[in-house]
Every structure is written in C-alpha cells, then in structure tokens.
ZAMARGU-4260 file (C-alpha; in steps of 0.2 Angstrom, whole numbers, plus 5000, padded with zeros to 4 digits):
<rodrens>
0) 4812/5273/4737 | 4831/5275/4734 | 4843/5270/4747 | 4853/5286/4745 | 4846/5302/4737
5) 4855/5318/4734 | 4843/5333/4730 | 4849/5350/4724 | 4865/5348/4733 | 4877/5364/4731
10) 4894/5365/4739 | 4904/5381/4740 | 4921/5385/4748 | 4923/5402/4757 | 4941/5409/4756
15) 4950/5425/4759 | 4956/5436/4745 | 4965/5453/4746 | 4966/5453/4765 | 4950/5452/4775
20) 4939/5450/4759 | 4930/5434/4757 | 4925/5425/4741 | 4913/5410/4739 | 4919/5397/4726
25) 4905/5385/4720 | 4912/5367/4717 | 4896/5357/4716 | 4880/5365/4709 | 4862/5359/4711
30) 4867/5340/4710 | 4853/5328/4709 | 4858/5309/4712 | 4850/5293/4718 | 4856/5275/4721
35) 4845/5260/4725 | 4849/5245/4736 | 4858/5231/4726 | 4864/5244/4713 | 4881/5249/4707
40) 4882/5267/4701 | 4898/5273/4694 | 4903/5291/4695 | 4915/5296/4681 | 4922/5313/4677
45) 4938/5323/4676 | 4948/5329/4691 | 4940/5344/4699 | 4922/5339/4694 | 4916/5336/4712
50) 4917/5317/4713 | 4927/5316/4729 | 4918/5331/4736 | 4902/5321/4734 | 4909/5306/4744
55) 4914/5318/4758 | 4898/5326/4759 | 4888/5310/4760 | 4900/5305/4774 | 4899/5321/4783
60) 4918/5325/4783 | 4918/5341/4773 | 4930/5355/4779 | 4923/5369/4790 | 4925/5382/4777
65) 4911/5374/4766 | 4894/5381/4763 | 4882/5367/4759 | 4864/5368/4753 | 4851/5355/4747
70) 4849/5338/4756 | 4856/5321/4757 | 4844/5307/4762 | 4848/5289/4767 | 4833/5276/4768
75) 4821/5290/4767 | 4828/5301/4781 | 4838/5317/4779 | 4856/5313/4785 | 4861/5325/4799
80) 4875/5323/4811 | 4866/5312/4823 | 4861/5300/4810 | 4878/5300/4802 | 4886/5295/4819
85) 4874/5281/4819 | 4877/5274/4801 | 4895/5280/4797 | 4907/5266/4798 | 4893/5253/4800
90) 4879/5254/4787 | 4888/5267/4777 | 4906/5265/4773 | 4920/5274/4763 | 4934/5267/4753
95) 4944/5283/4753 | 4955/5289/4738 | 4970/5294/4748 | 4982/5282/4758 | 4983/5297/4770
100) 4967/5292/4777 | 4976/5278/4786 | 4983/5282/4803 | 5002/5282/4801 | 5005/5278/4820
105) 4993/5263/4820 | 4995/5245/4814 | 4984/5241/4799 | 4975/5227/4808 | 4969/5238/4822
110) 4963/5251/4810 | 4952/5239/4801 | 4943/5233/4817 | 4928/5242/4824 | 4919/5240/4841
115) 4905/5231/4832 | 4916/5218/4824 | 4914/5200/4830 | 4922/5184/4825 | 4911/5183/4809
120) 4917/5200/4803 | 4935/5196/4807 | 4935/5180/4797 | 4927/5189/4782 | 4940/5203/4783
125) 4954/5190/4783 | 4946/5180/4769 | 4946/5196/4758 | 4964/5199/4763 | 4968/5182/4756
130) 4958/5185/4740 | 4968/5201/4737 | 4984/5192/4741 | 4988/5201/4757 | 4996/5190/4769
135) 4991/5189/4788 | 5007/5198/4792 | 5000/5214/4784 | 4989/5217/4799 | 5005/5219/4809
140) 5012/5232/4798 | 5011/5251/4799 | 5005/5261/4783 | 5023/5267/4779 | 5028/5249/4777
145) 5015/5245/4763 | 5018/5247/4744 | 5006/5258/4735 | 4996/5243/4728 | 4996/5235/4745
150) 4989/5251/4753 | 4975/5251/4740 | 4970/5234/4744 | 4969/5238/4763 | 4958/5253/4759
155) 4946/5242/4749 | 4945/5230/4764 | 4940/5244/4776 | 4923/5244/4769 | 4919/5228/4761
160) 4909/5219/4774 | 4892/5210/4772 | 4884/5221/4785 | 4887/5237/4775 | 4872/5244/4766
165) 4880/5258/4756 | 4899/5258/4750 | 4906/5274/4743 | 4922/5268/4734 | 4932/5284/4729
170) 4945/5279/4716 | 4949/5262/4724 | 4959/5253/4711 | 4973/5264/4704 | 4990/5256/4707
175) 4983/5239/4709 | 4988/5224/4698 | 4975/5220/4685 | 4971/5203/4694 | 4969/5212/4710
180) 4958/5225/4701 | 4947/5211/4695 | 4946/5204/4712 | 4941/5220/4720 | 4928/5224/4707
185) 4921/5206/4709 | 4919/5209/4728 | 4910/5225/4725 | 4898/5216/4713 | 4896/5202/4725
190) 4891/5214/4739 | 4878/5222/4727 | 4871/5206/4723 | 4868/5204/4741 | 4858/5220/4742
195) 4872/5233/4746 | 4872/5249/4736 | 4889/5254/4729 | 4894/5271/4723 | 4910/5268/4713
200) 4919/5284/4709 | 4933/5283/4696 | 4942/5290/4681 | 4942/5273/4673 | 4927/5271/4662
205) 4932/5253/4657 | 4933/5247/4675 | 4916/5255/4679 | 4908/5247/4665 | 4913/5230/4671
210) 4902/5231/4686 | 4891/5246/4685 | 4872/5246/4682 | 4872/5265/4679 | 4885/5278/4675
215) 4884/5296/4681 | 4895/5308/4671 | 4901/5323/4681 | 4906/5339/4673 | 4911/5355/4683
220) 4902/5350/4699 | 4886/5342/4692 | 4879/5326/4684 | 4876/5330/4665 | 4870/5313/4662
225) 4865/5297/4670 | 4865/5282/4658 | 4863/5263/4659 | 4880/5255/4657 | 4873/5246/4641
230) 4872/5263/4633 | 4891/5264/4632 | 4895/5255/4616 | 4899/5258/4597 | 4902/5276/4593
235) 4892/5282/4609 | 4877/5285/4599 | 4865/5280/4613 | 4873/5292/4625 | 4863/5308/4627
240) 4876/5322/4632 | 4890/5328/4620 | 4902/5327/4635 | 4898/5309/4638 | 4901/5305/4620
245) 4917/5315/4620 | 4923/5305/4635 | 4919/5288/4627 | 4927/5293/4610 | 4943/5299/4619
250) 4947/5281/4624 | 4960/5273/4613 | 4949/5259/4607 | 4935/5271/4602 | 4946/5283/4591
255) 4956/5292/4603 | 4948/5309/4599 | 4954/5323/4609 | 4942/5336/4617 | 4948/5354/4615
260) 4947/5366/4630 | 4947/5363/4649 | 4933/5361/4662 | 4928/5377/4670 | 4935/5380/4688
265) 4921/5390/4694 | 4904/5385/4689 | 4895/5399/4698 | 4902/5412/4686 | 4894/5403/4671
270) 4875/5407/4669 | 4872/5395/4654 | 4877/5377/4651 | 4894/5373/4659 | 4899/5363/4643
275) 4894/5377/4631 | 4912/5383/4627 | 4918/5366/4622 | 4902/5360/4613 | 4900/5360/4594
280) 4881/5360/4597 | 4881/5376/4607 | 4869/5390/4603 | 4864/5407/4611 | 4851/5397/4621
285) 4865/5386/4629 | 4875/5402/4634 | 4860/5411/4641 | 4852/5398/4653 | 4858/5383/4663
290) 4849/5367/4656 | 4838/5358/4669 | 4839/5339/4672 | 4826/5330/4662 | 4822/5311/4659
295) 4826/5305/4642 | 4827/5287/4636 | 4827/5279/4653 | 4841/5290/4658 | 4844/5308/4664
300) 4853/5322/4654 | 4856/5341/4656 | 4856/5347/4637 | 4843/5355/4627 | 4850/5347/4611
305) 4849/5329/4618 | 4836/5318/4609
</rodrens>
C-alpha cells in the first residue's frame, strides 16, 4: 500500500468576473499519484502546472475559494481535517517554496521547534544546521536578517527530522550554493533510506535525477508521465510522453532544443489532450478526447501514441 495516494484529484478556483458573476478555473484535473515509504518521487514541470498546488492540497492549506474533488489518502486513510491536524508538522512535513512562510516577527530558532521536540530532535536540527554551514547564531536571527541562500537552508531544516514519514519539499534548493544543494539532496536521500517518503517538487531535472527513484512529469495540472529516473538518458528514447522527451532535449547538454508554444492556462476548456496543440504527433483523436492514464513499460503515461 502506498504511503501517500492521490486519486482523481481536481482543484478549481472560483473568482468573480463582470461584477457578481462567478467563474470556475480548473488548475489540477483528475490527478492520480502515489508514493511509497522509502521512495523519492520528483515532480517536474513548468510554472503553473500545479506542482505547488498539489503540495498545499496534501497539507490542507488551500485557500477558501478552492473547489476540490477526489481524494488524498495517507497510510490507507483518507486525509480529512482531523487527521491532518494529527499528522501535519509531525509525520507529514512541508519544506515550503517561499521564504514568506517564515514568520517575520519570530526568531528562526523558535520557528523550528515544535511542542513534540525533545533533546534528540534539537540535536538533530543543530547537526543539520552545521552540515548546511549555518552557525548556531542563525537561530537568534529574524528572517529579514537572512540571505536568500540562508533562508532556503532554514526552510530545508524545518522538515528534515528522523520522525517524519513524508516530506513534501517544494523547490527547496534555488539560490543555494552547489555544495549546499548537494548536502540538502544527500540529507533527503538519507531520510528516504531510513524509510521516509520524499515528494521532491522542482524545475531542476538534473537535481531531481541525483536522488529520485521516480519522476512525475506535470503538464497543465496533471501528471502526463511517471517514469523511473533511469529512463532519463541518451536522447530520451525510453521516455513515453512527447512532452517528457521535449523537456529532456531542452537541456543544454541534450541538444538545447526549444519547444514551440505555451502551456494552456485553463485545462477545463480543452476537451482533448492538453499537449495536443504543441505536439507533432497529434491527430484528430488527440483533439477529441482526453487520454486516460495507462501503465506502460513499468511507468504511467497519458498519450495514445506512446509505445
């Protein structure tokens, strides 16, 4: 049984247009996703593809104007508000993307401690501070006194404790020195080896492949492919979806091939494949109906042309 399982998750925002009229905008559409204990799954995709929204949905911190359908299960139990209160910040931890998640009026050290922390957790946290080259004095600083890289390290340390069973790391490494990135990635890997599940959300495919067991490629609010990290090599011939191959070939070392067009902003307005307008393989079949997720070569893909 997966530790975390997302089933048919759809998320829409309600907002006002033309006075009192309301409009529903779909951001995530029928997303299926799972992660096992001891596994690192990287979520990769362009901005606006729903990566951070998935993290916030799992943590139960979506804004009030959201309409959510589908289910999110943890340890075989559907997560509701009562269960989230029990697990959030304890067994389930978030490394947030934005430094704004830190309270500007509270010293860093106080923000890192919880009521459940004992001497062992405090020592572990300080050990991680030392490995990330954050001096003991950083605990006495306020967030505005941190540089961008220091703030990122602090955010990483908020969740990286041995008691955590699921870590959701939302863009944890931008702005960090390469050596610190390697240290942070190594710590996530160490936690996974101890049985923790890690959901690693990033734009950086190369960083993801250094630690991930699987990579989920997001496009316009859904996972179009879930592949083993080992499938990302050569010219991308082992990848199943044309968007996954395009992302891989866009890297400088893989040909630097640009992909024409842009990701659609509103997936609900598209009846067919979300990638059809940018895909060289698209046919009438792709335009008429949305491809369902299917298993293929030990992975998952949403594409009728994938073989």
